[in-house]
Phi, psi and omega in degrees: 000120177266124178247126179247128182255160173305149183302133182293143172265153181286149176293145180204157170286159175300152183305319181291323179291320177298320179295319178296318179297314179298317184288338184293334184074002185288129169287157182233137175242132179241122173254155181066042190286349181270351182273182184303304183289325179297316179294320178296318179297319179299319179297319181290323176293321177299319178296323181286317189267333183058233184297341179275358185309309186291335179276333186264338189240127174251133191239135175236135177232177182300330176212157179303136180195167170257135180244117179270122180276162182293341175287344186103345179291145179247128181251132176269115179267136176272155177294142185300328182301333179297340180299336181295338179229004183291146173244147182197155171293159176308132190226164165280123186250121175255102192257099181252357183291120180187135173283122190281178185302329181296343179260001191299334181276354183282147177299138177081008184300312183296312181297322181295316180290324177294325177294318176303312181299317181296320179297319180291319177301312181295323177300316180292317180297330181277324189244344187080177180205152173265345180166160179218138173253122177244108172281111177270206187211151171297347178291352177290346181268136170281166178305331181272004179093350176289162179275139186287128176235351184269102189289331180284333180281318184216077186301319181298308182296318181293321178292322176298319178296321176301314180297322176306309184293318182299310187279335172294316179295317180297319179296318179296317183293324184256005173059049169235154184286149176232128171256109181240111188237126180276108184279130174259277183235123182257157172224161174118181183301154179075010172307136182228185182047055196301326182290347183268350186246123181302320182303314182291316183293323178294314179301317181296321177295319180295314182291339175277357178096006178084177357288170178265122181260123177245137181270335188289130177252023180210168182295129179230121182246134179221152167222162192230149172240138179284136184298326178296321179295316181300316182288327174296316179297314182298314182293324177297320177301316183290313184289328180263002179053048179277145176248092181256004182069194178265131182217165182270159160272154178201162180217165176229136359272164169273124186238145168293148191300329175292320176294322178297318179300317178296318179298316180294319179300312180294320184291320187264321184258346181076013178201168179270117178270155179299145178243126176257128184211144179299160176304141184293135177245150180278083182232159180298154176293145173256104182243092178262083189227131176274177180280097185295330181293320178294321181292317179294324177296317178298321178297316180296317182292334180259359179072030181263122176272115187284141173290139175279172186299319181300320179291323177299317178298313183296316181295323177293319180295319178302316181295315181296324178296320179296330177289341181084000000 
């Protein structure tokens, strides 16, 4: 079954936020520019700056490369190691460089992420900053809701928690704003590592005509935040110097993964496709859900109108369709 969606629109900051960013004169630094959030941020900055993009934005990736944006503009990314000696005027820093949870079993994982953090700290101490956005993770929470501190038990979550404390303290000491947002489940363009995300695998099954294959044999609950909304909130915090503390992303409604599959099927195919799932086991619920009330409050305070779930599904599907 071939499903064709309306042509995707490019991600962008709200018009007032884009105007404020242009007028601020602030240079912007993006680290981790090849990942999901990094690519989305580059597109939104490109939309805001247009022809000034290359003069206003400095980009760092794991290795030097050229990144072609969907607008057609090509950005030259510098190798991340250069951050150790780079000089720049105080800038808005969007810091996405981090080895994700999928690499946690690899040798040197902890040391590599701590080295990334140290390079950014030293860069800020050397050059100053106008603000920093740190996307943290829902993995900082233990099952009992406490914050993770045991690095051998949960290296990804513990390292994310370490970065929260490090950059929050640095921002306080140097008097620049910090947007630190604990990301749970994202939706929208530039989704990557497709086999690891239920949203992407369900969409791909639906667009292939079904059936929808689910691996979970126990209750799994998820809710989603649109990547454009998260980046609008973060940039508004930095430009308006808001102090919202550290907060979660969250979405409404929170659905069991089988309900999510049905919702996606109806939204994209216009009918309910068969769902294949292992026999049910008596296991605890998997509820990877952020505090939606805190997220909605942040959206209201920054003037961000949140995408609803149906729009999140459609925008993700449009992007995946473009990937082929």
